[in-house]
C-alpha positions in Angstrom: 96.5 64.1 -26.7 99.1 66.1 -28.6 98.8 66.5 -32.4 101.8 67.9 -34.3 101.7 69.4 -37.7 104.7 70.3 -39.8 104.7 74.1 -39.9 105.8 77.0 -42.1 104.1 80.4 -42.3 100.7 79.1 -41.1 100.6 76.2 -43.5 101.4 72.5 -43.4 105.1 72.2 -44.4 105.3 69.7 -47.2 108.4 67.6 -46.2 108.5 66.2 -42.7 112.3 65.6 -42.8 113.1 69.2 -43.7 110.7 71.0 -41.4 112.2 73.6 -39.1 109.0 74.0 -36.9 106.0 72.1 -35.7 102.8 73.4 -34.3 101.5 71.4 -31.5 97.8 71.2 -30.6 96.8 70.0 -27.2 93.5 68.2 -27.8 91.0 67.1 -25.1 87.6 65.6 -25.8 88.1 66.4 -29.5 88.6 70.2 -28.8 91.8 72.1 -29.1 92.7 73.4 -25.7 96.0 75.1 -26.6 98.6 75.4 -29.4 102.3 76.3 -29.5 105.0 76.4 -32.1 108.2 74.6 -31.4 111.5 75.0 -33.3 113.4 71.9 -34.3 116.7 73.4 -33.2 119.4 70.8 -33.1 117.1 68.0 -34.3 117.7 66.7 -37.8 116.0 64.7 -40.4 116.8 61.5 -38.5 115.9 62.7 -35.0 112.7 64.6 -35.4 110.7 61.6 -34.1 112.7 61.9 -30.8 111.7 65.6 -30.6 108.0 64.8 -31.2 108.1 61.9 -28.6 109.7 64.2 -26.0 106.8 66.6 -26.5 104.2 63.8 -26.0 103.0 63.8 -29.6 100.7 60.9 -30.5 99.6 62.1 -34.0 101.6 63.8 -36.8 100.0 65.6 -39.7 102.3 66.4 -42.6 102.7 66.8 -46.3 104.9 63.9 -46.9 107.6 61.7 -45.3 110.0 59.2 -46.5 110.2 55.5 -45.5 112.9 56.0 -42.8 110.7 58.7 -41.2 107.8 56.4 -41.2 109.9 53.7 -39.5 111.1 56.1 -36.8 107.7 57.5 -36.2 106.2 54.1 -35.9 108.9 53.1 -33.4 107.7 56.0 -31.3 104.0 55.0 -31.7 103.2 58.2 -33.5 100.3 57.9 -36.0 100.9 59.6 -39.3 98.4 61.4 -41.5 100.2 62.6 -44.6 99.5 64.1 -48.0 97.9 67.1 -46.2 98.4 70.6 -47.4 97.1 74.1 -46.7 96.4 76.0 -43.5 97.3 74.2 -40.2 94.1 75.3 -38.5 92.0 73.9 -41.3 94.1 70.7 -41.1 93.5 70.2 -37.3 89.8 70.8 -37.8 89.7 68.2 -40.6 91.5 65.8 -38.3 89.1 66.4 -35.4 86.2 66.0 -37.8 87.5 62.6 -39.0 88.1 63.9 -42.5 91.8 63.0 -42.8 92.9 59.5 -44.0 95.3 57.5 -41.8 97.9 56.2 -44.1 99.0 53.2 -42.1 102.3 52.2 -40.8 104.1 51.8 -44.2 102.7 54.4 -46.6 104.3 57.8 -47.1 103.7 60.8 -49.2 107.1 61.1 -50.9 109.6 58.5 -52.2 113.3 59.1 -51.8 
């Protein structure tokens, strides 16, 4: 399974739609096997879900995301854990330990 986290300087970037990088964790049997940082490049606010889907992402961890982002991520069957902050390596450990709350298909961390 691939878990993506919005990324900036080692921390969870707080706004999904404005992130310029994601860190991708390849997780197998609840253990991180590898990680890599990808740049968003030509992808914009409205096409980030496409980038994640192309990279096989099943789970997104982020600070917050708007209603349109939730819709596009849901359409790609990407499960969203938002309202997360701090170090990305702590965040992935918290996810693997079951300590992050799944926010469901319609909730988001910011309203715009």
